[in-house]
All heavy atoms as an XYZ file, in Angstrom:
815
protein
N      97.266    272.154     87.223
C      97.360    271.067     88.229
C      98.515    271.428     89.220
O      99.603    271.844     88.730
C      97.688    269.777     87.541
C      98.039    268.656     88.485
S      98.399    267.065     87.682
C      96.919    266.720     86.794
N      98.169    271.310     90.401
C      99.231    271.644     91.460
C     100.233    270.445     91.614
O      99.870    269.394     91.184
C      98.573    271.980     92.792
O      97.955    270.717     93.300
C      97.551    273.013     92.722
N     101.347    270.758     92.269
C     102.300    269.720     92.535
C     101.606    268.597     93.426
O     101.832    267.482     93.232
C     103.525    270.233     93.307
C     104.413    271.052     92.404
O     104.309    270.971     91.144
O     105.158    271.892     92.913
N     100.810    269.055     94.434
C     100.171    268.105     95.250
C      99.214    267.206     94.526
O      99.181    265.989     94.802
C      99.450    268.789     96.457
C     100.344    269.426     97.421
O     101.545    269.010     97.474
O      99.896    270.300     98.162
N      98.434    267.717     93.638
C      97.528    266.910     92.813
C      98.241    265.957     91.960
O      97.939    264.777     91.882
C      96.627    267.846     91.921
C      95.663    268.661     92.734
C      94.991    269.724     91.924
O      95.648    270.363     90.972
O      93.820    269.987     92.210
N      99.355    266.411     91.351
C     100.138    265.436     90.504
C     100.725    264.356     91.387
O     100.709    263.205     91.111
C     101.198    266.122     89.708
C     101.970    265.216     88.790
C     101.355    264.853     87.632
C     103.239    264.762     89.104
C     102.080    263.955     86.770
C     103.937    263.933     88.276
C     103.343    263.545     87.057
O     103.996    262.651     86.276
N     101.347    264.716     92.519
C     101.936    263.788     93.447
C     100.890    262.815     93.924
O     101.216    261.608     94.087
C     102.592    264.488     94.642
C     103.790    265.280     94.271
O     104.315    265.065     93.144
O     104.177    266.149     94.999
N      99.664    263.258     94.188
C      98.609    262.284     94.539
C      98.347    261.317     93.525
O      98.151    260.081     93.759
C      97.285    263.051     94.961
C      96.129    262.256     95.155
C      95.997    261.535     96.364
C      95.214    261.978     94.150
C      94.878    260.678     96.587
C      94.124    261.112     94.279
C      94.013    260.494     95.473
O      92.917    259.600     95.682
N      98.154    261.783     92.242
C      97.946    260.838     91.169
C      99.022    259.791     91.017
O      98.750    258.661     90.914
C      97.806    261.624     89.799
C      96.509    262.358     89.649
C      96.588    263.220     88.420
C      95.261    261.533     89.664
N     100.266    260.165     91.146
C     101.433    259.326     91.019
C     101.431    258.356     92.161
O     101.636    257.126     92.067
C     102.678    260.084     90.954
C     103.932    259.154     91.020
C     102.826    260.868     89.634
N     101.173    258.791     93.401
C     101.143    257.960     94.559
C     100.021    256.943     94.387
O     100.087    255.753     94.910
C     100.926    258.765     95.816
N      98.963    257.363     93.839
C      97.741    256.465     93.707
C      97.890    255.410     92.480
O      97.340    254.337     92.588
C      96.447    257.208     93.491
O      96.248    258.029     94.637
N      98.452    255.965     91.355
C      98.446    255.094     90.183
C      99.783    254.815     89.605
O      99.866    254.228     88.593
C      97.579    255.849     89.121
C      96.235    256.257     89.641
N      95.226    255.284     89.893
C      95.705    257.399     90.010
C      94.166    255.920     90.265
N      94.409    257.137     90.394
N     100.838    255.236     90.198
C     102.234    254.956     89.782
C     102.521    255.326     88.412
O     102.182    256.459     87.942
N     103.097    254.339     87.614
C     103.508    254.747     86.266
C     102.382    254.768     85.207
O     102.611    255.002     84.079
C     104.612    253.791     85.794
C     104.171    252.338     85.695
O     102.989    252.058     86.070
O     105.003    251.539     85.192
N     101.181    254.620     85.666
C     100.029    254.751     84.822
C      99.725    256.254     84.538
O      99.032    256.607     83.553
C      98.716    254.114     85.393
N     100.326    257.074     85.339
C     100.163    258.547     85.229
C     101.157    259.015     84.190
O     102.329    258.838     84.273
C     100.356    259.230     86.545
C     100.143    260.811     86.372
C      99.357    258.678     87.616
N     100.696    259.748     83.134
C     101.604    260.303     82.125
C     102.505    261.346     82.810
O     102.257    261.869     83.883
C     100.639    260.951     81.167
C      99.351    260.550     81.430
C      99.244    260.097     82.804
N     103.624    261.695     82.141
C     104.471    262.750     82.663
C     103.650    264.048     82.827
O     102.683    264.330     82.054
C     105.535    262.940     81.544
C     105.496    261.685     80.825
C     104.112    261.090     80.900
N     103.991    264.841     83.797
C     103.269    266.068     84.141
C     102.989    266.866     82.882
O     101.983    267.502     82.692
C     103.931    266.823     85.237
C     103.100    268.016     85.625
C     103.680    268.592     86.768
N     102.724    269.681     87.257
C     102.620    270.219     88.385
N     103.370    269.694     89.335
N     101.803    271.145     88.649
N     104.039    267.014     82.016
C     103.916    267.903     80.848
C     102.859    267.404     79.871
O     102.475    268.093     78.952
C     105.305    267.963     80.154
N     102.437    266.157     80.036
C     101.438    265.571     79.158
C     100.028    265.572     79.693
O      99.137    264.879     79.235
C     101.831    264.101     78.786
C     103.181    263.927     78.033
C     103.136    264.773     76.766
O     103.777    265.808     76.608
N     102.404    264.258     75.782
N      99.875    266.393     80.804
C      98.581    266.437     81.412
C      98.227    267.968     81.552
O      98.913    268.726     82.123
C      98.507    265.872     82.834
C      98.926    264.461     82.865
C      97.180    266.099     83.471
C      99.149    263.895     84.262
N      97.146    268.304     80.784
C      96.574    269.694     80.838
C      95.133    269.533     81.021
O      94.365    269.344     80.066
C      96.995    270.505     79.623
C      98.405    270.968     79.655
C      98.667    271.971     78.606
N      98.229    271.643     77.278
C      98.943    271.133     76.248
N     100.147    270.827     76.475
N      98.361    270.939     75.106
N      94.638    269.739     82.277
C      93.205    269.570     82.483
C      92.696    270.762     83.305
O      93.468    271.391     84.024
C      92.978    268.316     83.333
C      93.234    266.980     82.668
C      93.087    265.863     83.651
C      92.211    266.778     81.493
N      91.457    270.961     83.285
C      90.778    271.973     84.126
C      90.679    271.290     85.581
O      90.627    270.060     85.681
C      89.418    272.363     83.623
C      89.475    272.968     82.214
N      89.904    274.234     82.047
C      89.170    272.440     81.076
C      89.836    274.511     80.746
N      89.436    273.401     80.095
N      90.734    272.156     86.598
C      90.633    271.673     87.931
C      89.429    270.691     88.086
O      89.590    269.640     88.807
C      90.470    272.762     88.916
C      91.803    273.568     89.052
O      92.905    273.085     88.701
O      91.752    274.661     89.572
N      88.300    271.001     87.498
C      87.113    270.170     87.645
C      87.272    268.817     86.998
O      86.504    267.884     87.259
C      85.913    270.889     87.114
S      85.990    271.218     85.271
N      88.252    268.581     86.143
C      88.509    267.346     85.435
C      89.480    266.381     86.140
O      89.490    265.234     85.818
C      88.929    267.556     83.950
C      87.943    268.375     83.115
C      88.516    268.668     81.817
O      89.653    269.165     81.697
N      87.809    268.426     80.739
N      90.214    266.918     87.083
C      91.294    266.065     87.733
C      90.605    264.855     88.503
O      91.068    263.778     88.327
C      92.121    266.954     88.624
C      92.966    267.967     87.735
C      93.043    266.134     89.488
C      93.701    269.003     88.471
N      89.563    265.091     89.232
C      88.896    263.927     89.932
C      88.446    262.864     88.846
O      88.571    261.638     89.094
C      87.734    264.490     90.675
C      88.115    265.901     90.898
C      88.893    266.319     89.723
N      87.984    263.303     87.729
C      87.569    262.394     86.676
C      88.751    261.592     86.090
O      88.623    260.400     85.832
C      86.740    263.088     85.568
N      89.857    262.293     85.965
C      91.058    261.591     85.469
C      91.581    260.534     86.536
O      91.919    259.402     86.133
C      92.110    262.575     85.172
C      93.433    261.909     84.608
C      93.331    261.115     83.523
C      94.669    262.246     85.087
C      94.425    260.588     82.967
C      95.846    261.681     84.579
C      95.735    260.852     83.433
N      91.488    260.900     87.800
C      91.783    259.923     88.872
C      90.856    258.705     88.729
O      91.362    257.582     88.794
C      91.624    260.671     90.252
C      91.924    259.748     91.373
O      92.848    258.940     91.350
O      91.156    259.896     92.386
N      89.652    258.990     88.563
C      88.674    257.866     88.443
C      88.870    257.001     87.237
O      88.767    255.784     87.235
C      87.185    258.455     88.355
O      86.800    259.036     89.576
N      89.219    257.658     86.083
C      89.530    256.874     84.860
C      90.710    255.969     85.081
O      90.615    254.765     84.740
C      89.843    257.899     83.788
C      90.334    257.282     82.442
C      89.343    256.412     81.793
C      90.845    258.384     81.424
N      91.800    256.440     85.715
C      92.905    255.620     85.945
C      92.584    254.482     86.927
O      93.002    253.350     86.687
C      94.048    256.449     86.486
C      94.674    257.464     85.542
C      95.677    258.375     86.271
C      95.345    256.798     84.336
N      91.775    254.772     87.925
C      91.350    253.710     88.855
C      90.563    252.626     88.155
O      90.803    251.424     88.369
C      90.570    254.348     90.061
C      90.281    253.291     91.073
C      89.579    253.905     92.381
N      88.522    254.833     92.073
C      88.554    256.139     92.117
N      89.740    256.710     92.408
N      87.594    256.898     91.869
N      89.551    252.996     87.326
C      88.749    252.088     86.661
C      89.522    251.269     85.693
O      89.317    250.048     85.585
C      87.578    252.837     85.998
C      86.787    251.932     84.986
C      86.536    253.330     87.080
N      90.469    251.919     84.998
C      91.285    251.183     84.108
C      92.041    250.103     84.744
O      92.138    248.939     84.269
C      92.253    252.123     83.358
C      91.706    253.003     82.295
S      92.853    254.077     81.565
C      94.009    252.996     80.768
N      92.514    250.347     85.931
C      93.275    249.395     86.671
C      92.314    248.252     87.208
O      92.580    247.014     87.014
C      93.952    250.004     87.921
S      94.909    248.809     88.897
N      91.213    248.618     87.734
C      90.248    247.675     88.259
C      89.708    246.716     87.250
O      89.478    245.491     87.445
C      89.079    248.386     89.027
C      89.442    249.077     90.253
C      88.303    250.002     90.799
O      87.363    250.121     90.163
O      88.566    250.582     91.894
N      89.500    247.249     86.056
C      88.896    246.465     84.964
C      90.077    245.732     84.114
O      89.634    244.966     83.167
C      88.078    247.328     84.049
C      86.906    247.911     84.761
C      85.868    246.913     85.306
O      85.715    245.926     84.615
O      85.343    247.094     86.387
N      91.274    246.010     84.405
C      92.366    245.379     83.711
C      92.581    245.996     82.323
O      93.443    245.424     81.585
N      92.051    247.109     82.037
C      92.268    247.809     80.822
C      93.693    248.336     80.698
O      94.277    248.401     79.603
C      91.234    248.963     80.590
C      89.757    248.425     80.613
C      91.516    249.806     79.358
C      88.725    249.537     80.799
N      94.312    248.624     81.834
C      95.569    249.172     81.877
C      96.654    248.152     81.363
O      97.811    248.614     81.044
C      95.982    249.723     83.209
C      95.978    248.660     84.318
O      95.309    247.616     84.156
O      96.621    248.911     85.342
N      96.288    246.904     81.266
C      97.190    245.943     80.698
C      97.181    245.936     79.194
O      98.145    245.413     78.536
C      96.897    244.479     81.184
O      95.596    244.143     80.604
N      96.167    246.634     78.609
C      96.013    246.694     77.129
C      96.326    248.165     76.584
O      96.635    248.243     75.435
C      94.715    246.158     76.737
C      94.463    244.796     77.113
C      93.070    244.228     76.692
O      92.232    245.086     76.195
O      92.854    243.028     76.748
N      95.954    249.118     77.451
C      96.025    250.502     76.901
C      96.630    251.389     77.930
O      96.430    251.217     79.162
C      94.561    251.056     76.679
C      94.595    252.468     76.236
C      93.775    250.202     75.712
N      97.421    252.229     77.570
C      98.165    253.244     78.413
C      97.779    254.721     78.025
O      97.837    255.012     76.847
C      99.684    253.021     78.392
C     100.385    253.948     79.221
C     101.901    253.533     79.367
N     102.717    254.505     79.889
C     102.772    254.863     81.162
N     102.007    254.294     82.022
N     103.566    255.782     81.519
N      97.371    255.508     78.959
C      97.165    256.911     78.661
C      98.528    257.586     78.635
O      99.271    257.547     79.668
C      96.272    257.592     79.822
C      96.132    259.089     79.445
C      94.878    256.876     79.728
N      98.855    258.168     77.564
C     100.185    258.902     77.396
C     100.096    260.358     77.487
O     101.063    261.075     77.516
C     100.985    258.365     76.190
C     100.117    258.686     74.895
C     101.323    256.883     76.269
C     100.922    258.453     73.637
N      98.827    260.827     77.426
C      98.588    262.304     77.551
C      97.126    262.639     77.574
O      96.347    261.845     77.094
N      96.844    263.665     78.245
C      95.348    264.142     78.298
C      95.478    265.648     78.340
O      96.083    266.258     79.163
C      94.716    263.510     79.484
C      93.152    263.985     79.490
C      95.383    263.800     80.807
C      92.279    263.128     80.372
N      94.691    266.260     77.415
C      94.748    267.716     77.185
C      93.356    268.279     77.005
O      92.595    267.788     76.198
C      95.589    268.015     75.881
C      96.846    267.301     75.849
C      97.073    266.135     75.241
C      97.995    267.912     76.435
C      98.252    265.408     75.184
C      99.190    267.215     76.474
C      99.380    266.002     75.818
N      93.096    269.408     77.790
C      91.807    270.079     77.619
C      92.056    271.440     77.136
O      93.038    272.118     77.564
C      91.145    270.158     78.996
N      91.247    271.906     76.180
C      91.361    273.287     75.732
C      90.594    274.280     76.667
O      89.881    273.828     77.638
C      90.698    273.398     74.302
O      89.283    273.102     74.430
C      91.363    272.387     73.390
N      90.753    275.506     76.369
C      90.054    276.500     77.212
C      88.542    276.284     77.193
O      87.860    276.529     78.227
C      90.405    277.891     76.799
N      88.040    275.854     76.062
C      86.595    275.612     75.902
C      86.105    274.295     76.519
O      84.913    273.962     76.495
N      87.031    273.473     76.975
C      86.681    272.175     77.599
C      86.907    270.904     76.752
O      86.749    269.827     77.188
N      87.065    271.157     75.492
C      87.287    269.974     74.599
C      88.512    269.240     75.076
O      89.592    269.867     75.419
C      87.518    270.439     73.182
C      87.662    269.316     72.173
C      86.940    269.661     70.896
N      87.234    268.610     69.850
C      86.559    267.571     69.720
N      85.534    267.321     70.580
N      86.876    266.664     68.833
N      88.421    267.954     75.185
C      89.504    267.165     75.773
C      89.944    266.055     74.783
O      89.107    265.422     74.113
C      89.073    266.465     77.041
O      88.628    267.519     77.881
C      90.150    265.687     77.730
N      91.232    265.811     74.695
C      91.812    264.802     73.892
C      92.658    263.900     74.838
O      93.512    264.371     75.597
C      92.717    265.347     72.826
C      93.299    264.285     71.863
C      94.207    264.831     70.799
N      95.592    264.964     71.355
C      96.215    266.098     71.474
N      95.769    267.250     71.061
N      97.438    266.112     72.044
N      92.371    262.584     74.723
C      93.118    261.566     75.471
C      93.963    260.847     74.498
O      93.472    260.186     73.599
C      92.165    260.673     76.277
C      91.252    261.465     77.232
C      93.055    259.656     77.030
C      90.202    260.612     77.866
N      95.295    260.942     74.633
C      96.167    260.167     73.757
C      96.498    258.870     74.440
O      96.827    258.818     75.690
C      97.492    260.892     73.606
C      97.299    262.192     72.806
O      96.314    262.299     71.999
O      98.091    263.107     72.880
N      96.301    257.845     73.749
C      96.570    256.430     74.253
C      97.518    255.707     73.368
O      97.777    256.051     72.201
C      95.290    255.637     74.390
C      94.640    255.413     73.013
C      94.349    256.233     75.405
C      93.418    254.457     72.996
N      98.185    254.669     73.960
C      98.970    253.723     73.194
C      98.576    252.346     73.678
O      98.246    252.115     74.787
C     100.405    253.975     73.325
C     100.993    253.679     74.697
C     102.485    253.951     74.721
O     103.131    254.565     73.801
O     103.106    253.638     75.733
N      98.684    251.389     72.701
C      98.364    249.988     73.115
C      99.583    249.304     73.545
O     100.690    249.537     73.042
C      97.707    249.240     71.864
C      96.401    249.894     71.437
C      96.401    250.575     70.194
C      95.321    249.830     72.172
C      95.178    251.151     69.734
C      94.102    250.385     71.744
C      94.029    251.119     70.526
N      99.450    248.420     74.488
C     100.478    247.547     74.980
C     100.777    246.437     73.938
O      99.968    246.280     72.967
C     100.195    246.946     76.326
O      99.205    246.038     76.263
C      99.838    247.981     77.362
N     101.684    245.648     74.186
C     102.032    244.494     73.271
C     100.871    243.508     73.217
O     100.837    242.645     72.367
C     103.365    243.895     73.634
O     103.272    243.363     74.937
N      99.969    243.590     74.184
C      98.839    242.618     74.207
C      97.754    242.872     73.136
O      96.915    241.995     72.879
C      98.226    242.589     75.679
C      99.075    242.108     76.762
C      98.344    242.269     78.082
C      99.553    240.657     76.546
N      97.760    244.053     72.588
C      96.703    244.469     71.620
C      97.357    244.848     70.282
O      98.148    245.673     70.180
C      95.882    245.699     72.209
C      94.884    246.081     71.223
C      95.250    245.264     73.586
N      96.889    244.216     69.285
C      97.249    244.570     67.912
C      96.506    245.853     67.518
O      95.229    245.791     67.645
C      96.907    243.476     66.927
C      97.287    243.658     65.490
O      97.498    244.936     65.164
O      97.206    242.814     64.692
N      97.167    246.849     67.180
C      96.464    248.160     66.827
C      95.377    248.053     65.713
O      94.554    248.857     65.611
C      97.592    249.129     66.450
C      98.847    248.533     66.963
C      98.559    247.070     67.075
N      95.516    247.001     64.933
C      94.542    246.755     63.796
C      93.357    245.886     64.166
O      92.550    245.486     63.389
C      95.290    246.189     62.596
C      96.374    247.190     62.093
C      97.189    246.383     61.187
N      97.812    245.257     61.958
C      98.977    244.713     61.728
N      99.666    245.120     60.790
N      99.400    243.729     62.454
N      93.351    245.461     65.464
C      92.394    244.372     65.944
C      91.030    245.028     66.326
O      90.889    246.249     66.533
C      92.902    243.645     67.113
O      93.032    244.415     68.212
N      90.033    244.219     66.492
C      88.758    244.618     66.932
C      88.863    245.189     68.380
O      88.209    246.146     68.718
C      87.744    243.451     66.874
C      86.327    243.736     67.283
C      85.773    244.903     66.403
C      85.492    242.482     67.170
N      89.709    244.542     69.210
C      89.928    245.026     70.593
C      90.421    246.403     70.561
O      89.991    247.293     71.289
C      90.882    244.150     71.285
N      91.271    246.753     69.636
C      91.836    248.149     69.581
C      90.766    249.156     69.175
O      90.683    250.227     69.716
C      93.014    248.175     68.599
N      89.979    248.705     68.246
C      88.869    249.567     67.721
C      87.845    249.861     68.985
O      87.425    250.993     69.227
C      88.038    248.971     66.686
C      86.827    249.700     66.136
C      87.231    251.102     65.665
C      86.117    248.902     65.041
N      87.566    248.818     69.726
C      86.669    248.932     70.854
C      87.284    249.970     71.972
O      86.570    250.799     72.481
C      86.426    247.578     71.586
S      85.422    246.529     70.631
N      88.581    249.844     72.154
C      89.267    250.781     73.065
C      89.184    252.226     72.522
O      88.975    253.173     73.225
C      90.741    250.371     73.283
C      90.893    249.180     74.129
N      90.318    249.052     75.367
C      91.595    248.057     73.998
C      90.679    247.902     75.944
N      91.496    247.327     75.076
N      89.394    252.353     71.180
C      89.354    253.703     70.604
C      87.937    254.257     70.830
O      87.834    255.514     71.124
C      89.641    253.614     69.050
C      91.077    253.294     68.792
C      92.071    254.466     68.966
O      91.625    255.610     69.214
O      93.296    254.182     68.760
N      86.948    253.502     70.573
C      85.493    254.006     70.826
C      85.237    254.366     72.265
O      84.721    255.359     72.545
C      84.525    252.936     70.298
C      84.633    252.853     68.780
C      83.129    253.259     70.711
C      83.912    251.597     68.232
N      85.792    253.487     73.194
C      85.664    253.760     74.629
C      86.308    255.038     75.004
O      85.706    255.921     75.676
C      86.168    252.581     75.435
O      85.435    251.395     75.009
C      86.120    252.819     76.916
N      87.512    255.275     74.505
C      88.197    256.471     74.897
C      87.593    257.787     74.225
O      87.639    258.840     74.787
C      89.677    256.340     74.642
C      90.370    255.644     75.809
C      90.528    254.294     75.837
C      90.875    256.334     76.833
C      91.099    253.647     76.906
C      91.474    255.717     77.966
C      91.581    254.391     77.922
N      86.991    257.608     73.037
C      86.290    258.705     72.488
C      85.142    259.130     73.369
O      84.825    260.309     73.636
C      85.773    258.331     71.046
N      84.450    258.136     73.934
C      83.325    258.395     74.845
C      83.922    259.088     76.159
O      83.263    260.053     76.739
C      82.596    257.109     75.228
C      81.462    257.382     76.139
C      80.379    258.328     75.564
N      79.461    258.584     76.629
C      79.193    259.877     77.162
N      79.893    260.870     76.722
N      78.404    260.021     78.134
N      85.040    258.583     76.667
C      85.703    259.288     77.802
C      85.900    260.758     77.495
O      85.710    261.600     78.338
C      86.954    258.529     78.204
C      86.787    257.179     78.804
C      87.750    256.244     78.633
C      85.731    256.872     79.558
C      87.623    254.965     79.150
C      85.573    255.612     80.181
C      86.480    254.668     80.015
N      86.454    261.034     76.311
C      86.726    262.369     75.893
C      85.463    263.218     75.988
O      85.467    264.353     76.492
C      87.367    262.489     74.543
C      88.750    261.947     74.381
C      89.294    261.896     72.955
O      88.488    261.969     72.016
O      90.484    261.695     72.875
N      84.309    262.657     75.486
C      83.091    263.368     75.548
C      82.671    263.662     76.966
O      82.193    264.794     77.296
C      81.981    262.601     74.859
C      82.168    262.484     73.394
C      81.120    261.535     72.802
O      80.476    260.685     73.420
N      80.954    261.742     71.447
N      82.890    262.705     77.866
C      82.508    262.960     79.298
C      83.368    263.999     79.906
O      82.834    264.775     80.661
C      82.621    261.535     80.051
C      82.134    261.653     81.444
C      80.617    262.025     81.498
N      80.364    262.236     82.935
C      79.837    263.310     83.387
N      79.441    264.307     82.568
N      79.536    263.516     84.691
N      84.631    263.944     79.625
C      85.543    265.061     80.180
C      85.046    266.411     79.667
O      85.033    267.349     80.432
C      86.947    264.818     79.808
C      87.722    263.925     80.703
C      87.641    262.499     80.587
C      88.437    264.381     81.766
C      88.324    261.676     81.506
C      89.133    263.568     82.709
C      89.093    262.239     82.515
N      84.584    266.460     78.392
C      84.089    267.752     77.843
C      82.855    268.199     78.600
O      82.642    269.318     78.980
C      83.825    267.580     76.326
C      83.482    268.901     75.780
C      83.413    268.815     74.233
O      83.882    267.802     73.645
O      82.877    269.733     73.587
N      81.929    267.213     78.898
C      80.739    267.534     79.612
C      80.997    267.995     81.009
O      80.381    268.952     81.489
C      79.865    266.276     79.740
C      79.234    265.837     78.393
C      78.704    264.468     78.428
O      78.652    263.823     79.475
O      78.335    263.983     77.338
N      81.992    267.458     81.633
C      82.418    267.921     82.956
C      82.842    269.313     82.953
O      82.528    270.165     83.793
C      83.469    266.943     83.604
C      82.935    265.578     83.908
C      84.149    267.567     84.805
C      83.952    264.533     84.214
N      83.697    269.617     81.995
C      84.300    271.045     81.893
C      83.167    271.944     81.536
O      83.114    273.082     82.074
C      85.427    271.096     80.817
N      82.203    271.625     80.592
C      81.172    272.562     80.282
C      80.250    272.790     81.475
O      79.823    273.861     81.594
C      80.488    271.980     78.991
C      81.260    272.238     77.737
C      80.423    271.884     76.544
C      81.287    272.086     75.347
N      80.545    271.884     74.094
N      80.046    271.762     82.253
C      79.162    271.954     83.390
C      79.814    272.927     84.429
O      79.103    273.740     85.051
N      81.112    272.881     84.534
C      81.864    273.756     85.391
C      81.697    275.194     84.827
O      81.533    276.097     85.621
C      83.274    273.347     85.507
C      84.154    274.218     86.366
C      83.891    273.977     87.852
O      83.292    273.015     88.244
O      84.458    274.803     88.672
N      81.857    275.396     83.550
C      81.801    276.750     82.987
C      80.418    277.333     83.005
O      80.265    278.512     83.077
C      82.391    276.736     81.495
C      83.805    276.255     81.393
C      84.229    275.566     80.299
C      84.717    276.619     82.329
C      85.546    275.150     80.174
C      86.034    276.212     82.190
C      86.460    275.501     81.045
N      79.447    276.410     82.944
C      78.078    276.889     82.939
C      77.551    277.417     84.260
O      76.618    278.189     84.452
C      77.057    275.800     82.446
C      77.321    275.485     80.972
O      77.823    276.349     80.258
O      76.895    274.419     80.525
N      78.259    276.938     85.366
C      77.881    277.295     86.736
C      78.158    278.699     87.035
O      78.887    279.418     86.583
C      78.553    276.370     87.724
C      77.988    274.969     87.630
O      76.934    274.745     87.047
O      78.625    274.002     88.177
């Protein structure tokens, strides 16, 4: 990720963007991360969940590290729903990367 790309994310999403050292994505995944942060804000998910890191391997496998805010008990059904949702986001990021590698 370039400095300009990181600066754009911070300008667009503020403190919802993890520290730069906690973001390792393929270039093709950066627009998807921007969209994820935007949707989280629009849907109010960012009041319950925070992305604290996002990491893609060379093969495209992606892990999104999240933490719950004080509004969500980590043992609750809401927390489980968020975990499932973010597992699906990870799959989508992997599909994006694999599509880029297949081209």
